[in-house]
N, CA, C and O atoms as a GROMACS GRO file, in nm:
protein
  412
    1UNK      N    1  -0.475  -1.578  -0.910
    1UNK     CA    2  -0.461  -1.455  -0.986
    1UNK      C    3  -0.410  -1.347  -0.892
    1UNK      O    4  -0.463  -1.325  -0.783
    2UNK      N    5  -0.304  -1.278  -0.937
    2UNK     CA    6  -0.253  -1.166  -0.859
    2UNK      C    7  -0.219  -1.052  -0.953
    2UNK      O    8  -0.212  -1.069  -1.075
    3UNK      N    9  -0.197  -0.935  -0.893
    3UNK     CA   10  -0.163  -0.816  -0.971
    3UNK      C   11  -0.062  -0.734  -0.893
    3UNK      O   12  -0.058  -0.738  -0.770
    4UNK      N   13   0.018  -0.658  -0.965
    4UNK     CA   14   0.107  -0.559  -0.904
    4UNK      C   15   0.043  -0.423  -0.932
    4UNK      O   16   0.025  -0.384  -1.047
    5UNK      N   17   0.009  -0.352  -0.825
    5UNK     CA   18  -0.066  -0.228  -0.837
    5UNK      C   19   0.007  -0.118  -0.760
    5UNK      O   20   0.071  -0.144  -0.658
    6UNK      N   21  -0.005   0.004  -0.810
    6UNK     CA   22   0.055   0.119  -0.743
    6UNK      C   23  -0.052   0.189  -0.659
    6UNK      O   24  -0.154   0.235  -0.711
    7UNK      N   25  -0.027   0.196  -0.528
    7UNK     CA   26  -0.120   0.259  -0.434
    7UNK      C   27  -0.041   0.362  -0.354
    7UNK      O   28   0.055   0.327  -0.285
    8UNK      N   29  -0.081   0.486  -0.362
    8UNK     CA   30  -0.020   0.596  -0.287
    8UNK      C   31   0.131   0.603  -0.309
    8UNK      O   32   0.206   0.626  -0.215
    9UNK      N   33   0.175   0.583  -0.435
    9UNK     CA   34   0.316   0.596  -0.468
    9UNK      C   35   0.400   0.474  -0.440
    9UNK      O   36   0.521   0.478  -0.464
   10UNK      N   37   0.342   0.365  -0.391
   10UNK     CA   38   0.416   0.243  -0.364
   10UNK      C   39   0.354   0.128  -0.441
   10UNK      O   40   0.235   0.131  -0.471
   11UNK      N   41   0.434   0.028  -0.473
   11UNK     CA   42   0.387  -0.087  -0.549
   11UNK      C   43   0.364  -0.205  -0.456
   11UNK      O   44   0.446  -0.234  -0.369
   12UNK      N   45   0.249  -0.273  -0.475
   12UNK     CA   46   0.212  -0.386  -0.391
   12UNK      C   47   0.167  -0.502  -0.478
   12UNK      O   48   0.106  -0.482  -0.583
   13UNK      N   49   0.198  -0.624  -0.434
   13UNK     CA   50   0.145  -0.745  -0.497
   13UNK      C   51   0.018  -0.781  -0.422
   13UNK      O   52   0.023  -0.806  -0.302
   14UNK      N   53  -0.096  -0.784  -0.492
   14UNK     CA   54  -0.225  -0.806  -0.426
   14UNK      C   55  -0.296  -0.925  -0.487
   14UNK      O   56  -0.282  -0.956  -0.606
   15UNK      N   57  -0.374  -0.992  -0.402
   15UNK     CA   58  -0.460  -1.103  -0.442
   15UNK      C   59  -0.597  -1.080  -0.380
   15UNK      O   60  -0.612  -0.998  -0.290
   16UNK      N   61  -0.696  -1.153  -0.428
   16UNK     CA   62  -0.832  -1.141  -0.375
   16UNK      C   63  -0.834  -1.186  -0.229
   16UNK      O   64  -0.768  -1.283  -0.193
   17UNK      N   65  -0.911  -1.115  -0.147
   17UNK     CA   66  -0.930  -1.141  -0.002
   17UNK      C   67  -0.803  -1.121   0.081
   17UNK      O   68  -0.793  -1.177   0.190
   18UNK      N   69  -0.708  -1.044   0.031
   18UNK     CA   70  -0.586  -1.014   0.105
   18UNK      C   71  -0.604  -0.887   0.186
   18UNK      O   72  -0.670  -0.794   0.139
   19UNK      N   73  -0.546  -0.881   0.307
   19UNK     CA   74  -0.546  -0.758   0.386
   19UNK      C   75  -0.411  -0.691   0.366
   19UNK      O   76  -0.307  -0.757   0.360
   20UNK      N   77  -0.415  -0.558   0.358
   20UNK     CA   78  -0.298  -0.483   0.318
   20UNK      C   79  -0.294  -0.351   0.393
   20UNK      O   80  -0.397  -0.287   0.411
   21UNK      N   81  -0.175  -0.309   0.439
   21UNK     CA   82  -0.156  -0.180   0.504
   21UNK      C   83  -0.082  -0.088   0.408
   21UNK      O   84   0.027  -0.121   0.362
   22UNK      N   85  -0.142   0.029   0.378
   22UNK     CA   86  -0.081   0.128   0.290
   22UNK      C   87  -0.078   0.261   0.363
   22UNK      O   88  -0.142   0.278   0.467
   23UNK      N   89  -0.004   0.358   0.307
   23UNK     CA   90  -0.004   0.491   0.365
   23UNK      C   91  -0.146   0.547   0.365
   23UNK      O   92  -0.228   0.509   0.281
   24UNK      N   93  -0.174   0.635   0.456
   24UNK     CA   94  -0.309   0.687   0.480
   24UNK      C   95  -0.374   0.738   0.352
   24UNK      O   96  -0.320   0.822   0.281
   25UNK      N   97  -0.493   0.684   0.323
   25UNK     CA   98  -0.572   0.727   0.208
   25UNK      C   99  -0.684   0.819   0.256
   25UNK      O  100  -0.730   0.807   0.369
   26UNK      N  101  -0.726   0.908   0.171
   26UNK     CA  102  -0.831   1.003   0.204
   26UNK      C  103  -0.966   0.941   0.166
   26UNK      O  104  -1.031   0.986   0.071
   27UNK      N  105  -1.007   0.838   0.241
   27UNK     CA  106  -1.132   0.768   0.214
   27UNK      C  107  -1.198   0.733   0.347
   27UNK      O  108  -1.131   0.711   0.448
   28UNK      N  109  -1.329   0.728   0.346
   28UNK     CA  110  -1.404   0.696   0.466
   28UNK      C  111  -1.393   0.547   0.499
   28UNK      O  112  -1.374   0.464   0.410
   29UNK      N  113  -1.406   0.515   0.626
   29UNK     CA  114  -1.405   0.376   0.670
   29UNK      C  115  -1.528   0.304   0.615
   29UNK      O  116  -1.640   0.354   0.628
   30UNK      N  117  -1.507   0.187   0.555
   30UNK     CA  118  -1.616   0.111   0.498
   30UNK      C  119  -1.644   0.141   0.352
   30UNK      O  120  -1.725   0.074   0.289
   31UNK      N  121  -1.577   0.241   0.296
   31UNK     CA  122  -1.600   0.275   0.156
   31UNK      C  123  -1.516   0.184   0.064
   31UNK      O  124  -1.420   0.120   0.108
   32UNK      N  125  -1.556   0.181  -0.062
   32UNK     CA  126  -1.486   0.100  -0.162
   32UNK      C  127  -1.405   0.194  -0.251
   32UNK      O  128  -1.456   0.294  -0.302
   33UNK      N  129  -1.276   0.161  -0.269
   33UNK     CA  130  -1.188   0.242  -0.353
   33UNK      C  131  -1.138   0.157  -0.469
   33UNK      O  132  -1.124   0.035  -0.457
   34UNK      N  133  -1.111   0.224  -0.582
   34UNK     CA  134  -1.060   0.156  -0.702
   34UNK      C  135  -0.922   0.209  -0.735
   34UNK      O  136  -0.895   0.328  -0.719
   35UNK      N  137  -0.835   0.119  -0.781
   35UNK     CA  138  -0.701   0.156  -0.822
   35UNK      C  139  -0.684   0.114  -0.967
   35UNK      O  140  -0.699  -0.003  -1.001
   36UNK      N  141  -0.651   0.211  -1.054
   36UNK     CA  142  -0.640   0.187  -1.197
   36UNK      C  143  -0.495   0.166  -1.243
   36UNK      O  144  -0.473   0.118  -1.354
   37UNK      N  145  -0.398   0.200  -1.159
   37UNK     CA  146  -0.257   0.186  -1.198
   37UNK      C  147  -0.211   0.043  -1.172
   37UNK      O  148  -0.134   0.017  -1.079
   38UNK      N  149  -0.258  -0.050  -1.256
   38UNK     CA  150  -0.218  -0.190  -1.246
   38UNK      C  151  -0.101  -0.210  -1.341
   38UNK      O  152  -0.114  -0.190  -1.462
   39UNK      N  153   0.014  -0.250  -1.288
   39UNK     CA  154   0.136  -0.261  -1.367
   39UNK      C  155   0.155  -0.400  -1.426
   39UNK      O  156   0.219  -0.414  -1.530
   40UNK      N  157   0.101  -0.504  -1.360
   40UNK     CA  158   0.119  -0.641  -1.405
   40UNK      C  159   0.002  -0.724  -1.356
   40UNK      O  160  -0.047  -0.704  -1.245
   41UNK      N  161  -0.043  -0.819  -1.439
   41UNK     CA  162  -0.150  -0.910  -1.401
   41UNK      C  163  -0.106  -1.052  -1.436
   41UNK      O  164  -0.061  -1.077  -1.548
   42UNK      N  165  -0.119  -1.145  -1.340
   42UNK     CA  166  -0.090  -1.286  -1.364
   42UNK      C  167  -0.219  -1.363  -1.344
   42UNK      O  168  -0.271  -1.371  -1.233
   43UNK      N  169  -0.271  -1.420  -1.454
   43UNK     CA  170  -0.396  -1.495  -1.449
   43UNK      C  171  -0.365  -1.642  -1.481
   43UNK      O  172  -0.366  -1.682  -1.597
   44UNK      N  173  -0.338  -1.721  -1.376
   44UNK     CA  174  -0.308  -1.864  -1.388
   44UNK      C  175  -0.193  -1.890  -1.485
   44UNK      O  176  -0.205  -1.973  -1.574
   45UNK      N  177  -0.082  -1.818  -1.467
   45UNK     CA  178   0.036  -1.840  -1.549
   45UNK      C  179   0.044  -1.752  -1.671
   45UNK      O  180   0.151  -1.742  -1.732
   46UNK      N  181  -0.064  -1.687  -1.710
   46UNK     CA  182  -0.064  -1.596  -1.824
   46UNK      C  183  -0.034  -1.455  -1.772
   46UNK      O  184  -0.119  -1.392  -1.709
   47UNK      N  185   0.086  -1.408  -1.798
   47UNK     CA  186   0.132  -1.281  -1.743
   47UNK      C  187   0.114  -1.172  -1.847
   47UNK      O  188   0.154  -1.186  -1.962
   48UNK      N  189   0.051  -1.060  -1.804
   48UNK     CA  190   0.035  -0.942  -1.889
   48UNK      C  191   0.106  -0.827  -1.820
   48UNK      O  192   0.072  -0.788  -1.709
   49UNK      N  193   0.207  -0.772  -1.889
   49UNK     CA  194   0.284  -0.660  -1.836
   49UNK      C  195   0.242  -0.534  -1.909
   49UNK      O  196   0.239  -0.532  -2.032
   50UNK      N  197   0.210  -0.429  -1.836
   50UNK     CA  198   0.168  -0.303  -1.897
   50UNK      C  199   0.286  -0.217  -1.934
   50UNK      O  200   0.398  -0.237  -1.887
   51UNK      N  201   0.258  -0.120  -2.019
   51UNK     CA  202   0.363  -0.024  -2.054
   51UNK      C  203   0.304   0.117  -2.058
   51UNK      O  204   0.268   0.161  -2.167
   52UNK      N  205   0.292   0.189  -1.951
   52UNK     CA  206   0.330   0.154  -1.815
   52UNK      C  207   0.221   0.079  -1.738
   52UNK      O  208   0.252   0.012  -1.639
   53UNK      N  209   0.093   0.089  -1.781
   53UNK     CA  210  -0.014   0.021  -1.707
   53UNK      C  211  -0.089  -0.074  -1.801
   53UNK      O  212  -0.083  -0.060  -1.923
   54UNK      N  213  -0.158  -0.170  -1.741
   54UNK     CA  214  -0.239  -0.264  -1.817
   54UNK      C  215  -0.374  -0.199  -1.846
   54UNK      O  216  -0.442  -0.155  -1.754
   55UNK      N  217  -0.411  -0.193  -1.973
   55UNK     CA  218  -0.537  -0.128  -2.013
   55UNK      C  219  -0.656  -0.211  -1.965
   55UNK      O  220  -0.660  -0.333  -1.984
   56UNK      N  221  -0.754  -0.145  -1.904
   56UNK     CA  222  -0.878  -0.210  -1.861
   56UNK      C  223  -0.867  -0.286  -1.731
   56UNK      O  224  -0.967  -0.340  -1.685
   57UNK      N  225  -0.752  -0.292  -1.670
   57UNK     CA  226  -0.736  -0.364  -1.544
   57UNK      C  227  -0.756  -0.268  -1.427
   57UNK      O  228  -0.719  -0.151  -1.433
   58UNK      N  229  -0.816  -0.320  -1.322
   58UNK     CA  230  -0.834  -0.240  -1.201
   58UNK      C  231  -0.846  -0.332  -1.081
   58UNK      O  232  -0.876  -0.450  -1.094
   59UNK      N  233  -0.823  -0.274  -0.964
   59UNK     CA  234  -0.831  -0.346  -0.837
   59UNK      C  235  -0.927  -0.268  -0.749
   59UNK      O  236  -0.913  -0.147  -0.732
   60UNK      N  237  -1.025  -0.338  -0.691
   60UNK     CA  238  -1.118  -0.274  -0.597
   60UNK      C  239  -1.088  -0.325  -0.457
   60UNK      O  240  -1.059  -0.443  -0.437
   61UNK      N  241  -1.095  -0.234  -0.361
   61UNK     CA  242  -1.065  -0.268  -0.222
   61UNK      C  243  -1.160  -0.194  -0.130
   61UNK      O  244  -1.214  -0.089  -0.165
   62UNK      N  245  -1.178  -0.249  -0.012
   62UNK     CA  246  -1.263  -0.188   0.090
   62UNK      C  247  -1.174  -0.137   0.203
   62UNK      O  248  -1.082  -0.206   0.246
   63UNK      N  249  -1.203  -0.015   0.250
   63UNK     CA  250  -1.127   0.044   0.360
   63UNK      C  251  -1.180  -0.016   0.490
   63UNK      O  252  -1.295   0.006   0.528
   64UNK      N  253  -1.094  -0.092   0.560
   64UNK     CA  254  -1.134  -0.158   0.684
   64UNK      C  255  -1.119  -0.061   0.802
   64UNK      O  256  -1.213  -0.045   0.880
   65UNK      N  257  -1.003   0.002   0.814
   65UNK     CA  258  -0.980   0.094   0.926
   65UNK      C  259  -0.861   0.185   0.897
   65UNK      O  260  -0.785   0.162   0.804
   66UNK      N  261  -0.848   0.287   0.980
   66UNK     CA  262  -0.733   0.376   0.978
   66UNK      C  263  -0.658   0.354   1.109
   66UNK      O  264  -0.717   0.368   1.217
   67UNK      N  265  -0.530   0.319   1.101
   67UNK     CA  266  -0.452   0.288   1.221
   67UNK      C  267  -0.317   0.360   1.214
   67UNK      O  268  -0.285   0.424   1.114
   68UNK      N  269  -0.240   0.348   1.322
   68UNK     CA  270  -0.104   0.400   1.325
   68UNK      C  271  -0.008   0.282   1.330
   68UNK      O  272  -0.035   0.183   1.398
   69UNK      N  273   0.103   0.293   1.260
   69UNK     CA  274   0.203   0.187   1.257
   69UNK      C  275   0.285   0.190   1.386
   69UNK      O  276   0.266   0.277   1.470
   70UNK      N  277   0.376   0.094   1.399
   70UNK     CA  278   0.464   0.090   1.515
   70UNK      C  279   0.556   0.211   1.515
   70UNK      O  280   0.585   0.270   1.411
   71UNK      N  281   0.601   0.247   1.636
   71UNK     CA  282   0.686   0.364   1.649
   71UNK      C  283   0.826   0.336   1.598
   71UNK      O  284   0.884   0.230   1.624
   72UNK      N  285   0.881   0.432   1.525
   72UNK     CA  286   1.018   0.427   1.476
   72UNK      C  287   1.097   0.530   1.555
   72UNK      O  288   1.060   0.647   1.559
   73UNK      N  289   1.206   0.487   1.618
   73UNK     CA  290   1.290   0.576   1.697
   73UNK      C  291   1.400   0.634   1.608
   73UNK      O  292   1.470   0.561   1.538
   74UNK      N  293   1.413   0.768   1.611
   74UNK     CA  294   1.519   0.838   1.537
   74UNK      C  295   1.613   0.896   1.642
   74UNK      O  296   1.573   0.981   1.721
   75UNK      N  297   1.738   0.851   1.642
   75UNK     CA  298   1.834   0.893   1.743
   75UNK      C  299   1.959   0.948   1.676
   75UNK      O  300   2.021   0.880   1.594
   76UNK      N  301   1.997   1.072   1.710
   76UNK     CA  302   2.117   1.136   1.657
   76UNK      C  303   2.216   1.156   1.771
   76UNK      O  304   2.176   1.193   1.882
   77UNK      N  305   2.343   1.132   1.745
   77UNK     CA  306   2.446   1.150   1.846
   77UNK      C  307   2.576   1.190   1.778
   77UNK      O  308   2.611   1.138   1.673
   78UNK      N  309   2.647   1.284   1.840
   78UNK     CA  310   2.782   1.318   1.795
   78UNK      C  311   2.876   1.282   1.910
   78UNK      O  312   2.866   1.334   2.021
   79UNK      N  313   2.968   1.193   1.879
   79UNK     CA  314   3.054   1.142   1.986
   79UNK      C  315   3.145   1.250   2.043
   79UNK      O  316   3.191   1.339   1.972
   80UNK      N  317   3.169   1.239   2.171
   80UNK     CA  318   3.257   1.326   2.249
   80UNK      C  319   3.209   1.471   2.255
   80UNK      O  320   3.284   1.556   2.304
   81UNK      N  321   3.091   1.502   2.209
   81UNK     CA  322   3.043   1.640   2.210
   81UNK      C  323   2.926   1.660   2.306
   81UNK      O  324   2.889   1.774   2.335
   82UNK      N  325   2.869   1.552   2.356
   82UNK     CA  326   2.755   1.562   2.446
   82UNK      C  327   2.625   1.590   2.375
   82UNK      O  328   2.526   1.628   2.438
   83UNK      N  329   2.623   1.573   2.244
   83UNK     CA  330   2.503   1.602   2.166
   83UNK      C  331   2.424   1.474   2.144
   83UNK      O  332   2.473   1.378   2.083
   84UNK      N  333   2.301   1.472   2.197
   84UNK     CA  334   2.211   1.359   2.175
   84UNK      C  335   2.072   1.414   2.149
   84UNK      O  336   2.029   1.510   2.213
   85UNK      N  337   2.003   1.354   2.054
   85UNK     CA  338   1.868   1.398   2.020
   85UNK      C  339   1.786   1.274   1.987
   85UNK      O  340   1.824   1.194   1.902
   86UNK      N  341   1.674   1.257   2.054
   86UNK     CA  342   1.588   1.140   2.034
   86UNK      C  343   1.451   1.186   1.990
   86UNK      O  344   1.392   1.278   2.048
   87UNK      N  345   1.400   1.122   1.886
   87UNK     CA  346   1.270   1.158   1.832
   87UNK      C  347   1.200   1.030   1.789
   87UNK      O  348   1.266   0.933   1.752
   88UNK      N  349   1.068   1.029   1.794
   88UNK     CA  350   0.991   0.913   1.751
   88UNK      C  351   0.888   0.954   1.647
   88UNK      O  352   0.849   1.070   1.637
   89UNK      N  353   0.846   0.854   1.569
   89UNK     CA  354   0.749   0.881   1.463
   89UNK      C  355   0.657   0.761   1.447
   89UNK      O  356   0.704   0.647   1.447
   90UNK      N  357   0.527   0.786   1.433
   90UNK     CA  358   0.430   0.680   1.402
   90UNK      C  359   0.356   0.719   1.275
   90UNK      O  360   0.288   0.821   1.271
   91UNK      N  361   0.371   0.637   1.171
   91UNK     CA  362   0.310   0.665   1.042
   91UNK      C  363   0.161   0.629   1.045
   91UNK      O  364   0.124   0.525   1.099
   92UNK      N  365   0.077   0.713   0.988
   92UNK     CA  366  -0.065   0.683   0.974
   92UNK      C  367  -0.085   0.589   0.856
   92UNK      O  368  -0.035   0.614   0.747
   93UNK      N  369  -0.157   0.480   0.880
   93UNK     CA  370  -0.177   0.376   0.778
   93UNK      C  371  -0.326   0.352   0.758
   93UNK      O  372  -0.408   0.385   0.844
   94UNK      N  373  -0.359   0.295   0.643
   94UNK     CA  374  -0.495   0.253   0.612
   94UNK      C  375  -0.493   0.103   0.586
   94UNK      O  376  -0.410   0.054   0.509
   95UNK      N  377  -0.583   0.031   0.649
   95UNK     CA  378  -0.594  -0.112   0.627
   95UNK      C  379  -0.698  -0.138   0.519
   95UNK      O  380  -0.812  -0.093   0.529
   96UNK      N  381  -0.656  -0.209   0.414
   96UNK     CA  382  -0.743  -0.240   0.300
   96UNK      C  383  -0.769  -0.390   0.292
   96UNK      O  384  -0.683  -0.471   0.329
   97UNK      N  385  -0.887  -0.426   0.245
   97UNK     CA  386  -0.919  -0.565   0.212
   97UNK      C  387  -0.947  -0.567   0.062
   97UNK      O  388  -1.040  -0.500   0.016
   98UNK      N  389  -0.869  -0.644  -0.013
   98UNK     CA  390  -0.883  -0.650  -0.158
   98UNK      C  391  -1.007  -0.732  -0.192
   98UNK      O  392  -1.016  -0.850  -0.156
   99UNK      N  393  -1.102  -0.669  -0.262
   99UNK     CA  394  -1.226  -0.737  -0.298
   99UNK      C  395  -1.216  -0.810  -0.432
   99UNK      O  396  -1.262  -0.923  -0.446
  100UNK      N  397  -1.155  -0.745  -0.531
  100UNK     CA  398  -1.158  -0.801  -0.666
  100UNK      C  399  -1.038  -0.750  -0.747
  100UNK      O  400  -0.995  -0.636  -0.732
  101UNK      N  401  -0.986  -0.838  -0.833
  101UNK     CA  402  -0.882  -0.800  -0.929
  101UNK      C  403  -0.940  -0.828  -1.067
  101UNK      O  404  -0.963  -0.943  -1.103
  102UNK      N  405  -0.964  -0.721  -1.146
  102UNK     CA  406  -1.023  -0.733  -1.279
  102UNK      C  407  -0.913  -0.712  -1.382
  102UNK      O  408  -0.845  -0.610  -1.381
  103UNK      N  409  -0.897  -0.810  -1.471
  103UNK     CA  410  -0.793  -0.800  -1.573
  103UNK      C  411  -0.850  -0.762  -1.707
  103UNK      O  412  -0.777  -0.749  -1.805
   0.00000   0.00000   0.00000
């Protein structure tokens, strides 16, 4: 059984006992969070598609930790002008463990 759920503006395919990295959520470490925006549920071949969401479906997950993603280098250059600019960015992420998918 899997579901397509919207978490922090992004869509993810989730299953029970899966670990998932999403953009930083405002939740304490070790707390349980629920997501109600379930867009699709597949229960052993029986697919239910919501319009826009599936009624009564939800996904519960536990916040494992808050981490930072790998660094992304942003480099700008204009040729023959001597202009170079280098910048880096590390996105704050939340690691989730999916506890249950309720259809």
